[in-house]
Structures are given as C-alpha cells and as structure tokens.
C-alpha positions in Angstrom: -20.7 51.0 2.3 -22.2 48.2 0.3 -18.8 47.1 -0.9 -17.4 47.1 2.7 -20.2 44.9 3.9 -19.8 42.3 1.2 -16.0 42.3 1.9 -16.5 41.8 5.8 -18.9 38.8 4.7 -16.6 37.3 2.4 -13.9 37.6 5.3 -16.3 35.9 7.8 -16.6 33.0 5.5 -12.8 32.6 4.8 -12.2 32.7 8.8 -15.0 30.1 9.2 -13.4 27.6 6.6 -9.8 28.1 8.2 -11.2 27.5 11.6 -13.0 24.1 10.2 -9.7 23.2 8.7 -7.7 23.6 11.7 -10.4 21.9 13.9 -10.4 18.8 11.6 -6.6 18.8 11.8 -6.8 18.8 15.7 -9.5 16.1 15.7 -7.3 14.0 13.5 -4.4 14.2 15.8 -6.4 12.8 19.0 -5.2 9.2 18.1 -3.6 7.2 21.1 -1.4 5.4 18.9 -0.3 4.9 15.2 2.1 2.7 13.4 2.6 2.2 9.7 5.8 0.2 10.3 8.0 2.5 8.6 11.0 0.6 9.9 14.1 -1.4 8.2 13.2 -5.0 7.6 13.9 -7.5 10.2 12.7 -8.4 13.6 9.8 -5.9 15.1 11.8 -5.1 18.4 13.2 -2.4 20.6 15.0 -0.5 17.8 11.6 0.3 16.1 9.9 3.1 18.0 6.3 4.1 17.0 6.0 7.7 15.8 6.8 10.5 18.1 4.0 12.9 19.1 1.8 9.9 20.0 3.3 7.4 22.2 6.8 7.4 20.7 7.6 4.0 22.5 9.7 1.0 21.3 8.1 -2.3 20.4 9.4 -5.0 22.8 11.5 -7.8 21.8 9.8 -11.3 21.9 9.4 -13.1 18.9 11.8 -13.7 16.0 8.7 -14.7 13.9 7.0 -11.4 14.2 9.1 -9.4 11.5 9.0 -6.1 9.4 9.0 -7.2 5.7 9.0 -4.9 2.6 5.3 -4.0 1.5 2.3 -1.8 2.5 -1.1 -2.7 2.9 -3.8 -0.4 1.7 -7.5 -0.3 2.0 -10.0 1.6 -0.1 -10.7 5.3 1.1 -8.5 4.9 4.3 -5.8 7.0 5.1 -2.3 5.4 4.1 0.5 5.4 6.7 3.0 4.2 4.4 6.0 2.5 5.5 6.4 -1.2 5.4 4.2 -4.1 6.8 4.6 -6.7 9.7 4.7 -10.3 9.1 3.5 -12.8 11.8 4.5 -16.5 11.0 2.8 -19.2 13.0 3.6 -22.8 13.6 7.6 -22.5 14.3 7.8 -21.1 18.0 5.6 -19.1 20.6 6.4 -15.5 21.2 4.7 -12.0 21.2 5.8 -8.3 21.1 3.8 -5.2 22.6 4.0 -1.3 22.3 2.3 0.9 24.9 0.1 4.2 25.0 -1.8 6.3 27.4 -3.9 4.2 29.6 -7.6 4.2 29.2 -10.1 3.7 31.9 -13.5 5.1 30.7 -15.3 5.6 27.5 -14.4 3.6 24.4 -11.1 2.5 22.7 -11.0 1.6 19.2 -8.3 -0.5 17.5 -8.0 -0.7 13.8 -5.6 -2.7 11.4 -5.2 -4.2 8.0 -4.6 -8.0 7.5 -3.8 -10.2 4.4 -3.6 -13.9 5.7 -1.4 -15.7 3.1 -1.1 -18.9 4.5 -4.3 -20.2 6.3 -4.5 -21.0 9.9 -4.8 -24.5 10.8 -5.7 -24.5 14.4 -9.1 -24.9 15.6 -8.2 -24.8 19.4 -9.5 -21.4 21.0 -6.1 -21.6 23.1 -3.9 -21.1 20.1 -6.0 -18.8 17.6 -5.5 -15.4 19.3 -3.3 -12.8 16.9 -3.5 -9.6 18.5 -4.6 -8.2 22.0 -5.1 -4.9 24.0 -4.2 -5.3 27.6 -3.5 -3.1 30.5 -0.2 -2.2 31.6 2.4 -4.0 29.7 0.6 -7.4 29.4 1.4 -9.7 26.6 -1.2 -11.6 24.7 -2.1 -14.4 26.8 -5.3 -16.1 25.9 -8.4 -16.0 28.1 -7.0 -13.3 30.5 -6.9 -10.7 27.6 -8.9 -7.5 27.8 -9.5 -7.4 24.3 -8.5 -10.2 21.6 -8.5 -10.8 17.8 -8.7 -14.3 16.9 -8.1 -16.1 13.6 -9.6 -19.5 12.4 -9.9 -21.8 9.5 -12.8 -21.9 7.1 -12.7 -23.9 4.1 -10.3 -22.5 1.7 -10.3 -19.4 3.6 -10.4 -18.0 7.2 -12.5 -16.2 9.8 -11.8 -13.2 12.3 -13.1 -13.6 15.9 -13.5 -11.4 19.0 -12.8 -12.4 22.5 -13.0 -10.4 25.9 -12.1 -11.3 29.3 -14.6 -14.0 30.9 -16.0 -14.9 27.2 -15.2 -17.5 24.7 -14.2 -16.4 21.2 -17.0 -15.6 18.7 -16.2 -15.6 15.1 -18.0 -13.2 12.4 -19.9 -15.3 9.8 -17.8 -13.8 6.9 -15.3 -16.1 5.2 -12.2 -14.2 4.2 -10.0 -14.8 1.2 -6.4 -15.8 1.4 -4.1 -13.0 -0.3 -6.6 -10.1 0.0 -6.4 -7.0 2.2 -9.2 -6.7 4.8 -9.8 -4.0 7.5 -10.8 -5.0 11.1 -12.0 -2.9 13.8 -12.2 -3.9 17.4 -13.9 -1.8 20.2 -14.0 -2.3 23.9 -16.4 0.0 26.0 -15.9 0.3 29.7 -18.6 0.1 32.1 -19.9 -1.9 35.0 -19.9 -5.0 32.7 -18.0 -3.7 30.0 -18.6 -4.8 26.1 -16.7 -5.4 23.2 -17.4 -5.4 19.5 -15.9 -6.4 16.1 -16.4 -4.9 12.6 -15.0 -6.1 9.4 -14.3 -4.3 6.0 -16.2 -0.8 7.1 -16.9 2.0 4.4 -14.6 4.7 5.2 -16.3 8.0 5.6 -19.5 6.2 6.8 -20.7 6.5 10.3 -20.1 3.4 12.8 -22.0 0.4 11.5 -23.7 -2.4 13.1 -21.2 -4.6 14.8 -20.3 -8.3 13.1 -19.6 -9.6 16.7 -20.8 -8.2 19.7 -19.8 -9.5 23.5 -20.8 -8.7 27.0 -17.8 -8.6 29.3 -17.5 -9.6 32.8 -16.6 -6.2 34.4 -12.9 -7.3 35.1 -11.4 -4.9 32.5 -10.5 -1.7 34.1 -7.7 -0.3 32.2 -6.3 -1.0 28.6 -2.8 0.5 27.8 -0.9 -1.6 25.3 -1.2 -3.5 22.0 0.2 -6.9 21.4 1.0 -9.3 18.6 1.3 -13.0 19.0 3.1 -15.9 17.1 1.6 -19.2 17.9 3.9 -22.3 18.4 3.9 -25.4 16.3 0.2 -26.4 17.3 -1.1 -23.8 14.8 -0.2 -22.6 11.4 -0.8 -19.5 9.4 1.0 -16.4 8.0 -0.4 -13.1 8.3 0.6 -9.5 7.0 -0.6 -6.7 9.1 -0.4 -3.1 8.7 -1.8 0.5 9.4 -2.4 0.2 13.2 -4.6 3.0 14.6 -6.0 3.2 18.2 -8.1 6.0 19.4 -11.1 6.7 21.5 -13.6 7.4 18.7 -14.7 5.6 15.4 -13.4 8.2 13.3 -9.9 8.2 15.1 -9.2 4.7 13.5 -11.2 5.1 10.3 -9.5 8.4 8.8 -10.2 9.2 5.1 -7.4 9.3 2.7 -8.6 12.6 1.1 -8.1 15.4 2.4 -4.7 14.7 4.2 -4.7 16.1 7.5 -1.6 18.0 7.0 -2.8 19.3 3.6 -6.0 20.7 5.7 -3.7 22.1 8.3 -2.1 24.0 5.7 -5.0 25.2 4.2 -6.4 26.4 7.2 -3.1 28.5 7.9 -3.1 29.7 4.3 -6.8 30.9 4.6 -6.0 32.7 7.9 -3.4 34.4 6.0 -5.7 35.6 3.3 -8.2 36.8 6.2 -5.5 39.1 7.5 -4.8 40.6 4.0 -8.7 41.1 3.8 -8.7 42.8 7.2 -6.2 45.4 6.0 -7.9 45.8 2.9 -11.1 46.5 4.6 -9.3 48.9 7.1 
C-alpha cells in the first residue's frame, strides 16, 4: 500500500512537470509576428514570407536599399531565430517595406529587434531619422503620423536610439551606442484614452520588465496597430544598419524569450513525460 501511494505521488509530479512544459510551449507560441530573415540574399520583398503559423505574410516591395544579407545577429541569453539579417542603407534614395499581423486595439503591443549600426547616421533632422515603425493597417513608416516609431541619431563617434509616437517629438535615450556592436531594442505601445509609448535598451533576458529608458504620453489618436515597417532614408541622411530577430507580441515575455530551454525541446519533454506518466498508470493498476 505504501509503495502504491509513493508511486501515485511520483506520477502526480511527472504529470505536473509535463503540464508545465506544454503550457510554457503554448505561452511561447503567443507571438503576433516573428522573423529571423531566413531568406535568400537580395532585396527584402514579396518573395520573402514571414514564418507560417503566425502572420505568414509577405514583405512588401518598396526599397532596393533594404536587403537581406549574409549574417546573423545574436544577443546574450536571447533565443536565436537563425537565418540571415537585413541591411538598411541610408543616403541613396528613400523607400520602405512593411509586413502585417493581427490588428491590436487594446492592451499593449511589444516590438523587439537586434541592431548593429556599421556606419553612423549623419542627419540631426527629426524628419529623416526614423528607422522602423508600427502602424495600423498597411501604413508605411511616414514620420510624425506613425503610431510608434524607432529613430536613430548621431552622437559623437556613435549613435543614439529614440522613440516617437503620434503627436510627440522624438525623444532619444541617453545611452550612446558604439558602431559595430549588436544591441537589443524593445518598444512598447499601450492603448488607452491617451495611450503611451516606451523604449527599452539592452534588457537582461530572463529578468522582469525594467524601467523604460524613454517614456512618452500619447495623444489618443492611435486606435489600432497591425504592421511593422522599415525605412531607408534618402540622400539627406546617411547610415548603415544591420537588423535581425524581429519579435512582436502582447507581453514582455513574448519578445524577450530565453535561449535555453528551446520551446520545441520543452514541448518534446512534455510529451515524453506524459508518456512516462501513462506507463506509471499501467504499472500502478
């Protein structure tokens, strides 16, 4: 009898661990959009479809200076999506590309990506500093009308990352970033009567959401966000940017997934443990 009780107690623990593994896998699959740019090198365009199972949509064609190049940016502790990376070259001609996902109209939306600036930006004009944006529908990055915008600006021998939302000027984080180094950027928009935006630089993966480097109050005009876009600025602004590991979700955890354990491995572990539990059931009668 004692042996039977112990066996059933062990069984309950196995089932609990299996359930946690499978639940974690489900949580990690709640992203709205993800892209590691696992495409052939060349223009980022309609032949490049973001991974199926999330948006599964093609990138628009809109700029010959936003291209897929060989390489893969990584960040300490962050799950690596693999693939190649995108190079966004400014100072030649303007253009943009976008991709879409399920529209969000409440709560918060988070966007994270990796950046390595190899040639510093030159423009200090706010009208030509925006690099990426989140917008409703299929709106391209367009400056002051963007719902949520990531800006870049020169600073000494390096550069700075800024944030802008509709009705507000760009505000830059105080940290000066070095050329040729990979950094992580997370932007957040929270819907509400006025709405608000926040920017986080180089968060510690696995830690809770930190205090924002930049916080902005909105003007209440942002009611939906449904796409992500990249901008190549024209001859008025220089700079070359490598970008990778795009993640868009509704929680901080969605866009800052830890590298270990991999979600797929957790799912396999969960299935295996459930199989083991079934064998225990048979043994216990």
